[in-house]
Phi, psi and omega in degrees: 000140177302130175283138177255107187298318184296325180288319180298318178294317177300318179300311185292331182259353185070023183292153180288128176305306182307309182297333181270354181077025183256125176288126185288330182295312179295322180299311180293326173299320179295313178298317181295322182293317177298318181296324177283344180085033181273156177277341186232161174286120178250132181263098183265353179242175177309136170253109179289147178309313180296343177278337192296312177298314178297327178294314182296312182300318180291323178298317181292320181296324186261008176071032178263117186271338182216147168231170171234148172239116176252352178296141176247032181300157190293336179268020189298319183296314175298329176292313177303319179295323178292320174297322180293330177291342180259019177087005179271158180225142175279131184251008183115196184253156177213182171240149176225160178272150169252176178273356182274142180264131178286119184296340182275326184258333186080003182253165178292137179301143178250133181231153170289153178210154175276127180270124186243127180270129181273000000 
Protein backbone atom coordinates (compact mmCIF):
# COMPACT_ATOMS: atom_id res chain seq x y z
CA UNK A 1 0.00 0.00 0.00
CA UNK A 2 1.18 3.50 -0.77
CA UNK A 3 2.67 5.24 2.26
CA UNK A 4 1.13 8.59 3.16
CA UNK A 5 4.01 10.64 4.55
CA UNK A 6 1.77 13.18 6.27
CA UNK A 7 0.07 10.37 8.21
CA UNK A 8 3.38 8.75 9.12
CA UNK A 9 4.80 12.08 10.32
CA UNK A 10 1.71 12.85 12.40
CA UNK A 11 1.94 9.40 13.96
CA UNK A 12 5.64 9.71 14.79
CA UNK A 13 5.33 13.21 16.25
CA UNK A 14 2.00 12.69 18.03
CA UNK A 15 0.49 15.62 16.14
CA UNK A 16 -3.18 16.44 16.53
CA UNK A 17 -5.06 15.22 13.44
CA UNK A 18 -7.41 18.17 13.25
CA UNK A 19 -4.58 20.69 13.60
CA UNK A 20 -2.58 18.76 10.97
CA UNK A 21 -5.52 18.74 8.54
CA UNK A 22 -5.83 14.94 8.69
CA UNK A 23 -9.25 13.29 8.60
CA UNK A 24 -9.27 10.81 11.48
CA UNK A 25 -11.61 8.35 9.72
CA UNK A 26 -9.20 8.13 6.79
CA UNK A 27 -6.17 7.92 9.07
CA UNK A 28 -7.54 4.95 11.02
CA UNK A 29 -8.63 3.19 7.82
CA UNK A 30 -5.07 3.68 6.54
CA UNK A 31 -3.55 2.27 9.74
CA UNK A 32 -5.88 -0.76 9.82
CA UNK A 33 -5.27 -1.43 6.13
CA UNK A 34 -1.49 -1.36 6.62
CA UNK A 35 -1.80 -3.73 9.57
CA UNK A 36 -3.94 -6.12 7.53
CA UNK A 37 -1.60 -6.00 4.53
CA UNK A 38 -4.06 -4.59 1.99
CA UNK A 39 -3.03 -2.86 -1.23
CA UNK A 40 -5.71 -0.17 -0.83
CA UNK A 41 -7.11 1.80 2.07
CA UNK A 42 -10.11 -0.14 3.29
CA UNK A 43 -12.88 1.52 5.27
CA UNK A 44 -14.13 -1.21 7.58
CA UNK A 45 -15.94 1.17 9.93
CA UNK A 46 -18.71 3.75 9.47
CA UNK A 47 -17.92 6.65 7.14
CA UNK A 48 -19.82 9.72 8.30
CA UNK A 49 -21.26 12.11 5.71
CA UNK A 50 -18.94 14.91 6.86
CA UNK A 51 -15.92 12.64 6.26
CA UNK A 52 -16.56 11.99 2.57
CA UNK A 53 -15.36 15.25 1.06
CA UNK A 54 -12.13 15.33 3.13
CA UNK A 55 -11.47 11.67 2.27
CA UNK A 56 -11.89 12.28 -1.46
CA UNK A 57 -9.74 15.44 -1.32
CA UNK A 58 -7.00 13.63 0.61
CA UNK A 59 -7.03 10.68 -1.78
CA UNK A 60 -6.63 13.02 -4.73
CA UNK A 61 -3.89 15.01 -2.98
CA UNK A 62 -1.94 11.84 -2.08
CA UNK A 63 -2.40 10.18 -5.49
CA UNK A 64 -4.69 7.43 -4.24
CA UNK A 65 -6.84 6.17 -7.13
CA UNK A 66 -8.88 3.50 -5.34
CA UNK A 67 -10.23 2.71 -1.91
CA UNK A 68 -12.33 -0.17 -0.68
CA UNK A 69 -15.29 -0.21 1.68
CA UNK A 70 -15.87 -3.45 3.58
CA UNK A 71 -18.11 -1.94 6.26
CA UNK A 72 -21.70 -3.10 6.17
CA UNK A 73 -23.19 -0.24 8.17
CA UNK A 74 -26.85 0.58 7.53
CA UNK A 75 -26.24 3.90 5.75
CA UNK A 76 -23.86 2.44 3.18
CA UNK A 77 -26.03 3.14 0.11
CA UNK A 78 -26.36 6.83 1.01
CA UNK A 79 -22.61 6.98 1.63
CA UNK A 80 -21.86 5.46 -1.78
CA UNK A 81 -24.23 7.97 -3.40
CA UNK A 82 -22.35 10.79 -1.66
CA UNK A 83 -19.02 9.46 -2.96
CA UNK A 84 -20.53 9.53 -6.46
CA UNK A 85 -21.52 13.20 -5.96
CA UNK A 86 -17.81 13.85 -5.43
CA UNK A 87 -16.86 12.20 -8.72
CA UNK A 88 -16.10 8.71 -7.44
CA UNK A 89 -17.38 5.52 -9.07
CA UNK A 90 -18.08 2.04 -7.77
CA UNK A 91 -16.13 -0.48 -9.83
CA UNK A 92 -17.55 -3.68 -8.40
CA UNK A 93 -16.60 -6.06 -5.66
CA UNK A 94 -13.21 -7.23 -4.48
CA UNK A 95 -11.80 -8.87 -1.36
CA UNK A 96 -9.75 -7.39 1.46
CA UNK A 97 -7.90 -8.77 4.46
CA UNK A 98 -8.75 -7.82 8.01
CA UNK A 99 -6.31 -7.69 10.89
CA UNK A 100 -8.27 -10.51 12.56
CA UNK A 101 -6.95 -14.06 12.30
CA UNK A 102 -9.46 -16.73 11.20
CA UNK A 103 -9.18 -19.36 13.92
CA UNK A 104 -9.92 -22.17 11.44
CA UNK A 105 -7.25 -21.28 8.90
CA UNK A 106 -4.76 -19.33 10.99
CA UNK A 107 -4.74 -16.71 8.21
CA UNK A 108 -6.06 -13.17 8.15
CA UNK A 109 -9.80 -13.10 7.60
CA UNK A 110 -10.93 -12.17 4.06
CA UNK A 111 -14.05 -10.05 3.51
CA UNK A 112 -15.87 -8.81 0.42
CA UNK A 113 -15.51 -5.09 -0.24
CA UNK A 114 -16.73 -2.48 -2.72
CA UNK A 115 -13.96 -1.12 -4.92
CA UNK A 116 -14.31 2.66 -5.33
CA UNK A 117 -12.40 4.63 -7.98
CA UNK A 118 -11.55 8.12 -6.80
